[in-house]
N, C-alpha and C positions, 0 to 999 in steps of 0.2 A: 390533570397533573396535581400533585400535592401543592398546597399553598402554605406549607409549614415555613415560618420565617427563618432566615439565616441557615438554610440548608447548606451543608458543607460536603464537598467531595474531594478526594485525593485521586488524581490520575497518575498512573505509573506505566513505564514501558520505555525501552531504549536499546541501544546497541547498534541499531540501524534506523534509517529514516522510516522504514516500513512499520517499525514498532512505535512511531511517534505521530505520523501524519493523520491516522484515524482519530487519535486523541485530539489533535488540533482541529479536525473537522467537527468534533463534538462541542468545542468550546462555545461558539455562539449560541447553540441550542441550550446548553446547560446554563449559560448566563440568563437567557430568556426565561428559563424555568426557575430562576431565582437561586441558583447555587453560587456559593463562594467556592472558587476553584483553587486548588493547590497542586503542585507537581513534585513528585519525588523521582529522581533519576540518579545517575552516577555523577561523580564529582565533575568530570570533564567530557562526558560522552556527547555524541551528536545531538541527543535530546536537549541538553542544556542550551546549545546554540539555537536550535529550532524553536524552543519555547520563549527565548528572549524577546521576540517581537510581540508577545501577547500580554505583557504586563500581568503575569501570574506569578505569585510567590513560588520560587523554585528552591528545592532542598536537595543537596547531593548526599549520597551514602556510599560506603565502600561496596564493591561488587567483585565477584569472581566468576569466571566462566566455568560452566559445568560441561566437561568434555566426555565424549564416548571413546576417546583414543588416548594413548599414553602421551603425557607431556609433563616435564618436571614441575610445571605450575600446578598440576593436579594435587601436589602435596601442600601447597601454600594457599591456593584459592579457597578451600573450605573455611580457612580462618577468616578470609576477607568476607565471605558470605555470612559467617557468624557475626562478624563486626557490623556488617550491613544490617543484619536482623536487629541487633541491639540498638543501632542508630535509628532504624525505622520505628521500633517500639517507642523510643523517646519522642520522635517527631509526631507520631500519631497520638500519643498522650497529650502533646502540646496543642496540636491542631484540633483534636476531637472531631474528626469527620463523621458524618452519618453513614458514609458508604465509600468504598474504594473501587475504582475501575482500572483493570490491568489490561494493557495491550500486549504483554509478553516481553520477551527478551530477558536476559539473566538478571538485570537489575530489579525486575518486578518480583522475583521469588522472595527475597527477604521482606519486601513490603507486604505482600499478601499473606505471608506466614505470620508477620507481626499483626496484621489486621485480624487474622483468625485467632491468634492468641488473646487479643483484646476484645474478642466477640464483636468486631465491626464487620458488617456484611460486605462481601466483595464479589464482583463479577469479573469474568475473564473473557477476552475476545481472541479467538484463534483464526488467523487469516488463511492459512494453508489447508489443504485437504486433510493432511495427517498432522496431528498436534506435534509441535516442537517440544523438546525436552523441558524447557522452562515452564511451559504451560502444563505439561504432564505433572510436574511437581506442584503445580498450583491448584489443580482442579478439585482435589478431594474436599476442600473446604468451601469451594465457590458456591454461591447461591444459584447463579445461572452461568452457562457457557455459551457465548455467541459464536456463530461460525458462518462461513461464506458458501459452503458447498453442500448439496443434499447428501453426498457420499459421506461427509464428515459426521453426520448425525448418527450413523451406525457405530462410530468409534467413541461416542460420548455417552455418559449416563442419561438414560431416556428422560428422567425427571428434571434434568438441568439443561439439556441442549435446546437451543433456539436458533433457527435459521434466520439470521438477520441481514446478512450482507455486511459490507464495510461502509462506515460513514465516509462520505465524499465531501470535500470542501465545496461549500455552496458557490463560491466565486467561479469554479471551473465551468459551471453551466451558464455564466453570464458574459461570455466572450462575444466579440464583434468580428464577424467574418471579414469585413472590409478593412478593419484595423490590422488583422492578421495578414491580409494580402499586401497592404502597404508596408508593413514591417519586413516582409520577405521580398518585396520588390516584384511581386507577380502582377503583371499588367493585363494578361489575357484571361479567358474564362475556362481554361483547361481544368479538369478535376485535380484536386490536391491530394497527393500521397504524403502522409506524415510517417516518418521513421523515428522511433525512439530507441536508439542504440544502447543507451545506458552507459555504464562504465565497466563494471566487473565482467570480464569475459565476453564483451560485446564486439571485440575486434572483428570477428568473423562476419557479423551482421553488417558492420560499417563497410568492410572491404567489398562484400558481395553487392551491396547496394551501389557502391561507386563503380564497380565493374559493369553493372547493369544499366547505368545512366544513359548510354547511347540508345538503348532500346526502350527506356521508360520516358525520357524527356519529350519525344514527339507527341506523347499522349497525356502526360501528367506534369504538373509542377510538383517538385519534391522538396519538402522541408525536412531537414535531418538534424535531430538532436543527438549528437554523437558522443558526448562525454568529455570530461576534462582532458585537455591536451590531445584530443583525437580528431581535430580538424585536419582536412586535407588542403594545404595552402595552394596546391596547384589547381584546385577547383573552386577557388573563392569567387571567380568571375564568370562561372558557367551560367548562362541564362536559364532561368527556370529551376535552378538548384540553390537552395539557401541552407547553410550550415549554422548551427549554434553548438557551443560546448554545453551550455546549460541555460535553461530559461526559468524564470520565476513568475513575475506578474504577467508576462506575455503569454504564458502557457494557455490561458483561457481563450485568447484570441486565435492562437494557432489551432487549438482543438475546434473552435467554431468554424474555422476555414477548412479543416480536413474532411475529405470525403471517405477515405479509407486509411487504415493505420497498420504499420508493421511494428511489432513490439516484442520485447521479452515477456515472460509470463509470471512476473512477480504478482502476488495476490492483490496488492493495492492498485497496481497499474491496470490489471485486467478488470477490476471492479469499477475503476474510473471509466474505462471504455464501455462497460455495460451500462453504467449510469448515463453516459452521454450518447449511448446508442450509436457507437462508431463501429462499422464493420471492420474486422481486423484479422490479421495473420499473426499468430503467435509463434515465436521461435524460442522455446524454453531452453534454459541452461541445461546441459546434460549432467548425468550423475558424476561425470569426471570433475565437474566444477561446483557441485552442490549436493545436498542430500536427496535431490530428486523431486523436491516439492513443486518446482516450476513445471516439470513434465506432467505431474498429476493434475495440477491446476489447469494446464492447457487442455489435457484430454477431457476433463470435465466440461470445460467451455465448448469444446468441439462437439461433445455428445449432446449438449443442450442446444446446439445450433447457433451459438453466438460467434464462433471463430473457426477459421481454418488453421491447421497446425503444420509446421515444417520442423522435423527433427534437426537439431543443430548439426549432427553428423552427416545429414543428407544435403545440407544447404549448399547450393551452387547457383550460378547466375540463371541457368535455364529454369530450374525449379522455382526460383524466386519470381521471375518474370511471368511464368505460366500461372502461378498461384495468385499473383496480383491481378492478372487479367481475369481469372476465374472469380475472384472475390468482387471485383468491380462490376462485372457482368451480372452477378447475383446479389448485389448489395442490398436490394430491397427485401429479399428473403431473410437476411441476417437481421436487419432492422426490425422486421415483423416478429422474429423470434425473441429479440431483446425486449420488445414492447410487451410481450406476454409474461416476462419475468416479474416475480413479486418481490425482488430485492432492491427496489428503487427507494424505499423509505427507511433505510437502515438507521439514519440518525434519530428519527422520531421513535422508531421501535426500541432502540437502545436506551434513549432517555426515559421512555415509559418503563422499561425494565428496571432502570436505576431507581426511578421514583417509587416503584412498587416495593423495593427493599426497605424503604424508610417510612412507609405509611403505616 
């Protein structure tokens, strides 16, 4: 890596946690590589809250959402984007970064456009199989475009596309199985099924898992991360079933304890499952609730032999229980396939690409 003194990088991305957590995962490696790190996000977006814990200078800019559908805000948001561009130019002139790394989301567009105007090299990371609109608007001037899926490579300029995977927080791999069992009150040696219901649109997953508990609990301990205000108070004392609305520091220990996982198919979540080699069932959000990216993500992981997939519209108790039994019985095959993947060193690969831009 470059040993240039006082290397500076601006990270950008926001609007959802998925546009921030990969940037957070890069922070320790960037510090180790000698970078001064700055973050540009929106004034009060989720990225501001998430970055607060990392003692990194944070700057907010105006941002507007770029929609593909009619909305009255379509008439005013372009002015916010223009204001954000002007603010980003001023910030970049003040910070004087050597490079910018964008994780996407609409706040990133003014930042990378400003970097391009100031001849500052920038890289873009696309998590989903098909690029989102913000990244499509950012790609033309990018030096490199990082992605998670082999299929995405065909949709990107050949001279810029790099299959890197997603940076995963190092601490997720440092969990303690026994601490996880103690946290959940699991006292026997039954295998552990972890369910990550999430929040948006996860009610169907949460309900189906709870309906299936009488058939699952004789064979599995079940830990269920079900989303804010989605606990079932009637099941708080069911032996072998532990619910959480949300976990933060404890997540690593729950992952260490889990033998198999049921999850939505957000790109960051499934890349964490791949990195941790956890056999999994993916239940992607349908096109009724999203632009369909989770369905594409899930099918790619299914084709690569990393996951089993249940369509949300097909989800019921019988299908869920049968698929869980199938996954557990064949779990070693899925672990073997995940071991063959070359996407485990995303952080090192991306930091190397960043370094190459300023050498």
